[in-house]
C-alpha positions as CSV (number, residue, x, y, z in Angstrom):
1,M,168.1,-13.5,77.1
2,A,171.1,-12.3,75.1
3,C,174.4,-13.7,76.4
4,R,178.0,-13.9,75.3
5,A,180.0,-16.8,76.6
6,D,183.7,-17.0,77.3
7,S,184.1,-20.3,75.5
8,S,187.7,-20.7,76.6
9,S,186.6,-21.2,80.2
10,I,183.4,-23.3,79.9
11,G,183.6,-27.1,79.7
12,R,180.4,-27.1,77.6
13,D,180.0,-30.8,77.1
14,T,182.1,-32.1,79.9
15,P,180.3,-33.3,83.1
16,G,183.3,-32.3,85.1
17,G,184.1,-29.2,83.1
18,V,185.3,-26.1,85.0
19,A,183.0,-23.1,85.7
20,G,183.0,-20.2,83.3
21,S,181.5,-16.7,83.2
22,I,178.9,-15.4,80.8
23,L,177.9,-11.8,80.2
24,C,174.1,-11.4,80.0
25,E,171.7,-8.5,79.7
26,G,170.9,-9.2,83.4
27,G,174.5,-9.1,84.4
28,E,177.4,-11.5,84.7
29,V,176.6,-15.0,85.7
30,T,178.7,-18.2,86.2
31,I,178.0,-21.6,84.6
32,V,178.9,-24.4,87.0
33,P,178.7,-28.0,85.8
34,P,177.5,-30.6,88.3
35,A,180.0,-32.3,90.5
36,P,181.3,-35.6,89.1
37,G,179.7,-37.6,91.8
38,E,176.4,-35.8,91.9
39,P,173.3,-38.1,91.5
40,R,171.7,-37.8,88.1
41,R,169.2,-39.3,85.8
42,P,168.6,-40.7,83.3
43,S,171.6,-42.9,82.7
44,G,173.9,-41.7,79.8
45,P,175.8,-38.6,78.9
46,R,174.6,-35.3,80.3
47,D,173.1,-32.6,78.1
48,P,174.9,-29.3,77.9
49,G,171.9,-27.8,79.7
50,D,172.7,-29.8,82.9
51,A,174.5,-27.1,84.7
52,W,174.0,-24.4,87.4
53,V,173.5,-20.8,86.5
54,V,175.0,-18.7,89.3
55,A,174.0,-15.1,89.6
56,A,176.4,-12.4,90.7
57,D,174.8,-12.5,94.2
58,G,175.4,-16.2,94.5
59,T,171.8,-17.4,93.7
60,Q,171.8,-20.7,91.9
61,Y,169.4,-21.8,89.2
62,W,169.4,-25.2,87.6
63,G,169.5,-25.4,83.8
64,R,171.9,-23.6,81.6
65,F,169.1,-23.0,79.0
66,G,166.4,-22.6,81.6
67,A,164.1,-25.2,83.1
68,A,160.6,-26.4,82.6
69,G,158.0,-28.3,84.6
70,L,154.6,-29.8,84.0
71,L,151.5,-28.9,86.0
72,A,149.1,-31.7,84.9
73,L,145.5,-31.1,85.9
74,D,143.0,-34.0,86.0
75,A,139.6,-32.4,86.2
76,A,137.9,-35.8,86.9
77,R,139.7,-36.2,90.2
78,G,137.8,-34.3,92.9
79,A,135.4,-31.3,92.8
80,R,138.0,-28.8,91.5
81,G,140.3,-31.4,90.0
82,S,143.7,-32.6,91.1
83,V,147.3,-31.8,90.1
84,L,150.3,-34.2,89.9
85,L,153.0,-33.3,92.5
86,Q,156.4,-34.7,93.1
87,H,157.9,-35.2,96.6
88,R,161.5,-34.4,96.0
89,V,164.4,-36.4,97.5
90,S,166.4,-34.7,100.2
91,W,169.6,-34.3,98.1
92,S,167.8,-32.3,95.4
93,H,167.6,-28.5,95.3
94,H,165.2,-27.5,98.1
95,G,164.9,-31.2,98.9
96,D,162.1,-32.9,100.8
97,T,159.5,-30.4,99.4
98,W,156.7,-30.9,96.9
99,A,156.8,-29.4,93.4
100,L,156.2,-30.3,89.8
101,P,158.0,-32.9,87.7
102,G,160.5,-30.9,85.7
103,G,164.1,-29.9,85.2
104,A,166.7,-28.4,83.0
105,R,165.8,-27.9,79.4
106,H,168.1,-29.4,76.8
107,Q,170.0,-27.3,74.3
108,G,167.5,-26.1,71.6
109,E,164.5,-27.7,73.4
110,S,161.2,-25.8,73.6
111,A,159.6,-25.3,77.0
112,C,156.7,-27.6,76.2
113,D,159.0,-30.4,74.9
114,G,161.2,-30.0,77.9
115,A,158.3,-30.2,80.4
116,L,156.9,-33.3,78.7
117,R,160.3,-35.0,78.5
118,E,161.1,-34.3,82.2
119,S,157.7,-35.4,83.4
120,A,158.0,-38.6,81.5
121,E,161.5,-39.2,82.9
122,E,160.5,-38.4,86.5
123,A,156.9,-39.4,86.8
124,G,156.1,-41.6,83.7
125,V,153.7,-39.1,82.3
126,P,152.6,-40.3,78.8
127,A,153.0,-37.4,76.4
128,D,149.8,-38.3,74.6
129,A,147.8,-38.3,77.9
130,V,148.0,-34.5,78.4
131,A,147.1,-31.4,76.3
132,P,148.9,-28.1,77.0
133,R,146.6,-25.2,77.9
134,L,149.1,-22.5,78.8
135,I,152.7,-21.7,79.5
136,S,153.7,-19.4,82.4
137,V,157.3,-18.1,82.4
138,F,159.2,-16.9,85.5
139,D,162.0,-14.8,84.1
140,V,164.9,-13.4,86.3
141,G,166.8,-12.0,83.3
142,I,169.6,-14.6,83.4
143,W,167.4,-17.6,83.7
144,T,163.8,-18.7,83.1
145,Y,161.5,-21.4,84.4
146,S,158.5,-22.3,82.2
147,T,155.5,-24.0,83.8
148,V,153.4,-25.9,81.2
149,V,149.8,-26.2,82.5
150,A,148.2,-29.2,80.8
151,D,144.8,-30.9,81.0
152,V,144.7,-34.7,81.4
153,T,142.9,-36.1,78.3
154,M,143.6,-39.8,79.1
155,P,143.7,-41.0,82.8
156,F,147.0,-42.4,83.9
157,E,148.8,-43.2,87.1
158,P,152.3,-41.7,87.7
159,V,155.3,-44.0,88.1
160,I,158.5,-43.2,90.0
161,S,161.1,-43.7,87.3
162,D,164.1,-41.9,88.6
163,P,166.0,-41.2,91.8
164,E,164.8,-37.6,92.1
165,S,161.2,-38.7,93.1
166,R,160.5,-39.8,96.7
167,E,156.8,-39.9,96.1
168,L,154.2,-38.9,93.4
169,A,150.6,-38.0,94.2
170,W,147.5,-36.5,92.7
171,V,146.7,-33.7,95.1
172,P,143.3,-31.9,95.1
173,V,143.6,-28.3,94.0
174,E,142.2,-27.1,97.3
175,S,144.8,-29.1,99.3
176,V,148.0,-28.1,97.5
177,T,148.9,-25.4,100.0
178,D,148.7,-27.9,102.8
179,Y,151.9,-29.5,101.6
180,P,155.5,-28.2,102.2
181,L,156.0,-26.7,98.8
182,H,159.3,-25.9,97.0
183,P,159.5,-22.1,97.4
184,G,159.6,-21.5,93.7
185,F,156.5,-23.6,93.1
186,A,154.8,-21.9,96.1
187,D,155.2,-18.5,94.5
188,S,154.0,-19.7,91.1
189,W,151.0,-21.6,92.5
190,R,149.6,-18.3,93.8
191,I,149.6,-17.1,90.2
192,L,148.6,-20.3,88.5
193,E,145.7,-21.6,90.7
194,P,143.3,-18.8,89.6
195,L,144.0,-19.6,86.0
196,L,143.1,-23.3,86.3
197,G,139.4,-22.4,85.7
198,V,140.2,-20.3,82.6
199,R,139.6,-22.3,79.4
200,P,139.7,-20.2,76.3
201,V,138.1,-21.2,73.0
202,I,138.1,-19.4,69.6
203,V,135.0,-19.8,67.4
204,V,135.7,-19.1,63.8
205,D,133.3,-17.9,61.1
206,A,135.1,-19.9,58.4
207,A,133.0,-18.5,55.5
208,N,133.8,-14.9,56.6
209,V,137.5,-15.6,57.0
210,V,137.8,-17.4,53.6
211,G,135.8,-14.8,51.9
212,S,137.9,-11.9,53.2
213,V,140.6,-12.5,50.5
214,P,139.8,-12.6,46.8
215,D,142.0,-15.6,46.0
216,G,139.5,-17.6,43.9
217,W,138.0,-19.4,46.9
218,W,134.6,-19.5,45.2
219,K,136.0,-21.9,42.6
220,D,136.6,-24.6,45.3
221,R,134.8,-23.7,48.5
222,A,135.7,-27.0,50.2
223,G,139.3,-26.8,49.2
224,A,139.6,-23.2,50.5
225,A,138.0,-24.3,53.8
226,S,140.4,-27.2,54.0
227,T,143.4,-24.8,53.6
228,L,142.0,-22.6,56.4
229,L,141.5,-25.6,58.7
230,Q,145.1,-26.7,58.2
231,R,146.3,-23.2,59.1
232,L,144.1,-23.2,62.2
233,A,145.5,-26.6,63.1
234,A,149.0,-25.1,63.0
235,L,147.9,-22.2,65.2
236,A,146.4,-24.7,67.7
237,G,149.8,-26.4,67.9
238,D,151.8,-23.3,68.2
239,G,149.6,-21.5,70.6
240,V,148.5,-17.9,70.9
241,D,150.3,-15.1,72.8
242,G,148.4,-14.3,76.0
243,A,148.1,-10.6,75.2
244,A,146.2,-11.4,72.0
245,L,143.6,-13.2,74.0
246,G,143.6,-10.5,76.7
247,L,144.9,-13.1,79.2
248,R,147.9,-13.1,81.6
249,E,150.8,-15.5,81.1
250,A,153.0,-16.0,78.0
251,R,151.2,-18.4,75.8
252,W,147.8,-20.2,75.6
253,Y,146.6,-23.2,73.6
254,P,142.9,-22.4,73.2
255,E,140.5,-24.9,71.6
256,I,139.6,-23.8,68.1
257,V,136.1,-24.3,66.7
258,A,135.5,-23.7,63.0
259,V,132.0,-23.5,61.7
260,L,131.5,-24.5,58.0
261,E,128.5,-23.9,55.9
262,G,127.3,-24.8,52.4
263,E,129.7,-26.4,50.0
264,A,132.6,-25.8,52.5
265,R,131.2,-28.5,54.7
266,G,132.9,-31.0,52.4
267,A,136.3,-29.9,53.7
268,A,138.4,-32.5,55.4
269,D,138.9,-32.4,59.2
270,A,142.1,-31.1,60.6
271,L,143.8,-32.5,63.7
272,G,143.5,-30.1,66.6
273,V,140.5,-28.2,65.3
274,T,136.9,-28.9,66.2
275,V,134.9,-28.7,63.0
276,V,131.2,-27.9,63.2
277,R,129.2,-28.3,59.9
278,A,126.1,-26.1,59.9
279,E,123.0,-28.0,58.8
280,A,121.3,-24.7,57.9
281,H,122.4,-21.1,58.2
282,G,126.0,-20.7,59.4
283,D,125.3,-17.6,61.5
284,D,122.7,-19.4,63.6
285,T,125.1,-22.3,64.2
286,I,127.9,-19.9,65.2
287,V,125.6,-18.1,67.7
288,G,124.5,-21.5,69.1
289,Q,128.1,-22.7,69.5
290,V,129.1,-19.5,71.3
291,E,126.1,-19.5,73.6
292,H,126.7,-23.1,74.5
293,L,130.4,-22.6,75.2
294,A,129.9,-19.4,77.2
295,A,127.2,-21.1,79.3
296,S,129.6,-23.9,80.2
297,G,132.1,-21.3,81.6
298,R,134.4,-21.1,78.7
299,R,136.2,-17.8,77.8
300,V,134.9,-17.4,74.2
301,T,136.4,-15.3,71.4
302,A,134.3,-15.3,68.2
303,V,136.0,-14.3,65.0
304,T,133.9,-12.6,62.3
305,S,133.8,-9.3,60.4
306,D,130.1,-9.6,59.8
307,R,128.7,-6.7,61.8
308,G,125.2,-8.3,62.1
309,L,126.6,-11.6,63.4
310,A,129.1,-9.8,65.7
311,A,126.2,-7.8,67.3
312,R,124.2,-11.0,67.8
313,V,127.1,-12.8,69.4
314,A,127.9,-10.0,71.8
315,E,124.3,-9.4,72.7
316,T,123.3,-13.0,73.4
317,S,126.5,-14.4,75.0
318,G,128.7,-11.5,76.0
319,A,131.6,-13.2,74.2
320,I,134.6,-11.3,72.9
321,V,134.3,-10.6,69.2
322,E,137.4,-10.1,67.0
323,P,137.6,-9.2,63.3
324,V,139.0,-11.5,60.7
325,S,142.1,-9.3,60.5
326,W,142.9,-10.3,64.2
327,L,142.9,-14.0,63.2
328,R,144.9,-13.5,60.0
329,A,147.6,-11.7,62.0
330,L,147.9,-14.9,64.1
331,L,148.0,-17.3,61.2
């Protein structure tokens, strides 16, 4: 969103600052700071992002730099898992409805960081207890709301830690629509619910990737594999554009599995990457990994430029096969 602000009329860092206009690609909008007596949390000075964005037709959106929320899914709670919902207090925007813990993003804050911060502030969600799986972005041109869908990796109980939460509850996926939902969340739930069962994974033929560039890798196979694993770890943290995976929504955080063989098995592990060390032939291990993951319902993308291996993978598992160039474009 490209905008030009009239800085002379916007009290950027002042809680009681006057409203000012901004010209955006989506049209002219007004930035309105919260009223001086408006309830807030947490205690302390407001961030510049704590303001209303008002469209030309009068529609209000909270968060000068957009907003973000966390959809935490605990697969261990119920047949289809449960999601953490917040019963919003009556004085909040669309109060007395159920939605996700979330709120205005801070200046310079990523959607993922914003969702994790807000959910910690509003529901006591430990940042190390969830792992992001995808980010869905609702974009109206002048404002965005990013929903971070994350899997619970360590069980926790939510805690009401600010005045915006009336109640917090783990709600079974199949029961979400039985609750009076915030209209924005109700719209996004129709999109997000079908995606909760999509769990992408990328299986990498590490030997093929390393061998695709004549950079002297043969002199230190374990070292070259370690370098690749570090780059894969960075990719796991940054995520992959949904279009590259053939999936809807803005960004996904697939599990990455790297299969090592021969001397490369001596490479050090990398945080965020599942390393499989082949006991025998690497191709057989890759096929076995892909078959196992596909059989468990995962959406598998195998990376190799070995035509024989690619044919085996496609024939036995039906997995998507991408060449090494596809992966290198992401790294």
